[in-house]
N, C-alpha and C positions, 0 to 999 in steps of 0.2 A: 638488131638490138629494139630493144620495146620496152614502155613505160610505160602506166598509165598514168595521167596525168591528176593529181586533187584537186577535187572541188576547191578544197578553199583556198584562197589566195591571202598572201602576208605581208606586211614589211615589211622594212629589216629590221624595226625594234621588237614586234612580232617574232621574227624566225630568230633571233640571240634569246627572247625570252621562250621559246620554245628548245633553244640549243640549251641554251642554261636546267633546263627539265630534265632532261635528257642523262646530262650527266647529275645531276642532282639521284637521279634514280641506280647509279651507276656503273656507268658508261664515262670513260677516260677523255676528257678532253682531247687526248694523242691516238687514242682509238677513235671517236669521230674523226680525226684528220685522215689516220691512215685507210677508213673507211673511204670516204669520199675519192679519194687520192687513188684508191682502188677502181672506183667506180670510173673516173677519168679513165684511167690506161684498159681498163677491158673497154671503155667506149673507142679508144684512139683503135685497141687492136682489131676490133669488129668494123667500124667503119674506113680506114686505111693498114688495113692489114700489110699490102706489099711497099709502105712508106720506108720501115725501118729504120728510122732514125728520130729522132726528138730536137727540138728548140726549148726551151721551156723560159718563160719571163718572170721572175719572181721578182714580188716586190716586198713589203713589210708583214705584219700582223698572220693572220692565221689563214689566208688566202696562199701568199705567199707561203706557207708552210706545207697548205696542198701543193702546189706547184716542187718542192723538194721532194715532197714523198711519189712526188709521180715520175720525176726524174732518176729515183731509185728503184722504184719498181720496172723503168726500161731500160735502164742497165741491166739489171740481176736478170732480163729476158734476154741479154745481148744486144741489145739496140745501141746503137751511138747517142749520147746524149750528150750536151752541152746548155748547162743554166746561165744566161743573164742574168746579175741582181741589179735592181734597181736600184738597192736599200741595201746597205754595209753592212753583211752579214753577219758582222758582231755585232751590228745594233738590237739584232733580233732577239726577243725574248722568249718564255715560258713554254710552251708547244709548239709554236712556231722554232725556236732556235733550239728545238727537240728534231725538229723535222731536219733542223740544215747539217745538224751533227749525224743524222745517218746517213741521207746523202755524202756526205765529205767519208764517211766510215766505207762507204763500198767503192769508192773512186771516181764518185762524180764528178766532173768537172767545172769547179763556181768560178767564173768572172764575171769582171763589173762588166752594165751597158757602156754602151761605146756609140757613136754615130756609126760608123762604118759596121756595125755587128755583123757577120753573113749569119743570115738566119738556113736553115734546113730541116728539108723533112715537115712532120709535124708540129707546129706551133701550137702552145701550150699555151694561154694568158692566164696566168697567176699575180696578175699586179696590183690591181686595186677594191675587187670586193665588193660590198654591200654598203662599208662607212663611209665609200667617200660622199661629200655635202658638194664640196666646192666646184668649182673650174679645175679640170686637169690640167695641171702643171708642169714642166720639163722637169728630170728628165722622162716619166712618162706618156708627156705628149710625143716625140720623138720618138720610143717603143711601138707607139700606136700605131701610128701612121707608119714606118717600118711595116709592121706586121701586115698590116691594109695591104700594103702597095709591093707585100712580097710575091702575093700568085700562090701562095704555098697554103695547103687549108689551116685551119687555126679552131682550136677546142677552148672555149673559155671555161675556169673555172669557177663553175656558180652563178657569175651573170658577168657579160663583156665590160673590161673596165671603161670606165666612163659613163657606164649607163644609170642613172639612176634610179634603185630599185625599189623605190613610191612611186614614181609618176612614170616613169617609161619616157625618159628626155634623154638626151647627149647633152654630157657637161663640156660643151669645146670641142672634146674628141673622143671618139670611143673607138675599142674594137669593133669591127665587123666581122664576129665570128663560123663559122658552117655549122657547127656544133657547140651547144654548150649544155653543159652537166650540169643543174643546180641542185642544190642538199637541204635535205631537209622539211622546206616548206616551199611550194611555188609563190615564185615572189611576183606582187601584183605589177611591177614595172615591167614585166618580160614579156606583158600579153597589151599592151595601148601603146598610142601613142608610138614615139619613135622605137620601143622594144622590139617588135617582130621582124622589121627590117635589121636590129644587130645579133640578135639572137642565133638565125639562124634554124636548125633542128634542136629541137627542146629534148632534153632527156631527163628525167627525173629520177633521182636516187634519193629514198628517204632518209637511210642510215639506219636509223631503230624505230621500232612504233612508237610512236605520238599519241596518245587520246587525242579525239578530235577536238571535242572541248575542251582543251590544254589550257587555252590562249588563245581570244577569242580573235576571230580573222578579221580581215580588213573588206574580204568584198570576197564571191562567191562564183565561182565560174558557170557558166548555163551549159548546163550538162543536162543528156536528151533521159537520164534515168529519171530528173524528177518528174516530167512531162508523161513517160510511158502509162495509157493507158487511163489519163486524165479526162480528156472530154466521153471517153467509150464508145461504144458501136452504138447507133440508133437502132432505135426500137421498133421494130417491126409495125407498128401502129403509127409513126414516124410522119408528121406533115408539116408543112414550112413554118407554119407560125410559131415553134417549138425553136427555133435553129436561129432567130434576132432580124429584125427588119432595119436594114444600116440605110441611112440617108448620106449622102456625097452630097458636097458645095460645091463647087467651081468650076473653072474651065472660061475664063471671060474670052473677050473678042483675042482670037488668035493661040488660044493656048488653051483647048481641044484634048491633046492627048494625054495631057496628066492627068486628067478625071476619070477619060477611060480605063487609064492603067488600073490606078485604084478604084476602077469598078469593075473592072473584069478578077483584079485580085479581092475581091471581098466576094465576090461571088464562090472563084476557087478556093476560097478559106471555109466557104461551109455555110456562108450566112442563108437565109430561108425566102429570105425578098432582099433586092440593091434597089434602092431609087435614086437616082442623080436628077441636082436643079442647078440647069447650067444656060448658056447661052443659046437662042435656038438657035445656030449654025450648026450645034456641035449634036442635032439630034439625029440626024438620019445617019452623018459617020458611026453611034455609037451604038444604034440601033442593028443599022449593018455590022457591026462588027460582033456584037453583043448582045441578040434579041431579046434573050430573057432580062436585060436590066428596063427596067420602069424608067422613062427619061421626062423630065417636063421642063415648059420653058420659062425664064424664070426670069421677067425685065428689072424687075421690080421685090426690094426685099421680103414685103407684104405676100409676095408670089408663094412662098414656103411655107408659109401660116400653117394650113392644113397638113402641108409634108411632116412638120417638125412634129405636131402633134400626132402623127400617127407611128413615128420611127419610134425607135429602141435606143437607139447608138446615131452620132450624129456626129460625121466626120469634118474637115473642113481647110480647104488651103491648097489643094492642086489646081496649080493654074487660077486660081485663086485672082488674082492680079493686086495691083495696091491704087486701084481707081475705084470713085466713090462706086461703082455695083458691086465689088470686091468688101470696103470697108461694110457696107449695110449689108450685108451676107453677113458677113464674122459679126456682127452687133447679135441679130438676131439669134443664129448660132448660140452665142453668149449667153443669152438673157430664155435659152428653152427652157434652164433648167433640167436637158440631157446629156448623158453620160457624152463626151467628146473627146476624139481626137483632134490634133492641129498640129498641124505642119505647116510648111513653105512659107508666103507671103501671110497665109495667117498671123504666121507667127511673128512676121516683120512689123504686122500692121499692132499687134498689141504691143512692141516694143517703143513704138513710137508713143501708144498711146498711154500708155504702161509702166514708164521707165524704172519708177519704182516697185513696181509687180503689184501684180493681185492675186487675189484666192480666186485659183480654177476650180478649186475641188479634188476629190481625192478621186471621185470617178471620173477624172480627164488623165488622157495622155497628150503629153508634147514631143514632137520628134525632130528638134532641131539636131542640123549641122552645128560645126565647129563655128563659122560664122556669122550664123543666127544665134546660136547661145552666146556671141559675144554681143549682139546687139538688147537681148534679153539681158546679160548681163550687167550693160555698159562698160563695157570692157574690148577689147582688141582680139583677136583670133590665134595671136601669137596666145595673152594669159590665160585662154582658153586652155589650147594645150600643154601649155607648160604644165599645167593639174589638173587634170582632166574628170578626176575625182571630186577633188574643191569643186570642179563648174559642176558639175552634174549635184551634187548636195545642195550647191548653193542655189541654183534655180527651183530642185523640190520647197525647198525651205523660201523662197521667194515667191513662189505661183502656186504652193500649195496644192501640189500636184504629183502625182507619176511622168518622170522625164526620162525620154531614152535621147539619151547623147551621142550621136550618130559619129563612127570615122573607126579607123583601128582600132579594137579591141573596145566594140560599143558601148556603152553601160547605160544600167538603168537604176535610178534611183526613188524610192517614195518619198512620199509628203513626211514634214515632219509627225506626226501620228501614229504613222507604219512601224511593223516592227518589221516587214520586207528589210533585208542584208542589200548593199548596191552586190547588184552582181553585172557579171564581165563575160560579155561575147568572144570566145577566140574562134570564133568559126569565123566565113567568109572570106576573101580573097582581092586582088587589084584589080578583077575584070569589072567586079562590080562601082567600080569609080566611072559612072556614066550615068547620063541624065533619064532621070526617071524611073532609080530606083527606091529614092524614097517615096512616089507615087504608090507604087505596089506594097511599102512595107503599110501605108496609112491603110491601104484597103486591108489588108492580114489583119491589124490590128485591131481597127474597126468591128470587121466581123469575127474577131477573136473574143472583142470586148463583147459584142452582142449575145456570144456564146455563154460564159461563165459571166460577165457583169463585176468579178474583181478586176481591176483594171492594173495593178500589179500586175499577178497570175498573164493578163491578155500580152501587157507588155512586153514581160521577158519572152514568152511563147514565143510572140511573134515575132522578134528579134533573132531568137534561134531558126526559127524555122524560116524565117526570109534568108540568112544565112548560108544554113543548108542547099536551102535552093541554091544561092548563087555559087556554090562549091559544084554541086549537080550540074549546072549548066555549062560551067569553065571546064567539064572534063574534059574536055579536045581542047581546051587552049583559054587562056586571059583575055586574049585580042578579040576582042569582035561584039564583045556580050553583050543582048540588050538586056533592058529592065521585061519587055514584053517575053525574054526567055527562061522567066521564075516563076512563070503560071502554071505554066504546067508540074514542073517539079514541086513547087508547093502543095500542090492538089495529091501528087503520088507520097509525097514525107505524110502530109496528113493522113492519109489512108492504111499508109504500112507501116505507118512509126506509130501515132496517136492513136488508133483505133484495134492495134493487134491483139 
């Protein structure tokens, strides 16, 4: 079972608009429902060919209608089928009522849901769909809990019931599916926040051809096809000055590892030269680990004046700390007028000094995780995670720069004057939830910014390559992946993919 995920990501309302366009073009609503149910049925047969039994949980509306038609397909194939309905079938209208009638006319048993209902075979979640806005209520809450606790395979129709299609948050209770078959459009909430944990494997069924620009998308999914050949092969007469000089500032007392990871990542990402301004105690370890780096002991902010003048891009934050040394270094970087990549404690200092925001400039990239984003927006981490899309947009507006909001389904948003769409990265894995990953991303982003000069392009490409490198590092398992494990794959990915 394979499907190619589209690049465009849509909200529930945008998906309904696409659905309307298809119907207006001559495909009936019932035919779309039949195609949707057929896609689910084919997925069940391919994924669980030996189960030979189906339980369908049906709600109202078109999601429930899809479920009734899945039940009919299974019944006609000779599989025992039971349907438990959480909405009185007689209250259904339109295409959903037609689907109910189609199931009844071939003898599908339709029973009201009850708490002691015995689930069997493959459980089909056709309860709530994309129209849900508030918290899940009974009897849906109980049915969701029963499906999740059953130990049976669960397939979600279009979206796991209880998951917000636009924000990727669980609305009190949500199906934890083994497989989700989504239709017409790829919904934004399937890819970020809590979405991926609820979705399981994702299968996309377009149902009909829709012009890409028929309805403006909410965001776009980062895909390698966008970047293939962007950087190009290096010319025969290449020299280090052609590929940018990156200056990294960080590594206060006891925090040298972060700046080492960022510096090595910058070198392996193709920067022509990499300089590091750090505490003198980190010089020997840095040079021992990577002698290609130019290391400068910097005890006072004035020590970096000449370095800032020579650099093409400045990255500040890894291991910077919250003491006066780090604050003075950050002030120098912010006043340099250079393109910047800002991460970690540098973001916390900006949040403390400029709680109402400041214009960092379109040539700047900030890379907060949700807690740092909350400080920058004067809200809680929970508030950020409750609507990651809006949080990324607000950050870009408040700080006038390119924003990378890290996390599951990392987002990249441009400043207000930018025409770049919000981008989402679906690559990456839980093994990347370990210290130092953000430092590697900082070095990678700084190197690409020095190479390309476009902060939006650099940020999106850095996020994608970083996530792909994380997947490569976790090829033999997600436990024990280190940030340094990504550095070699970053080089391999850039060489094998970008310069092909």
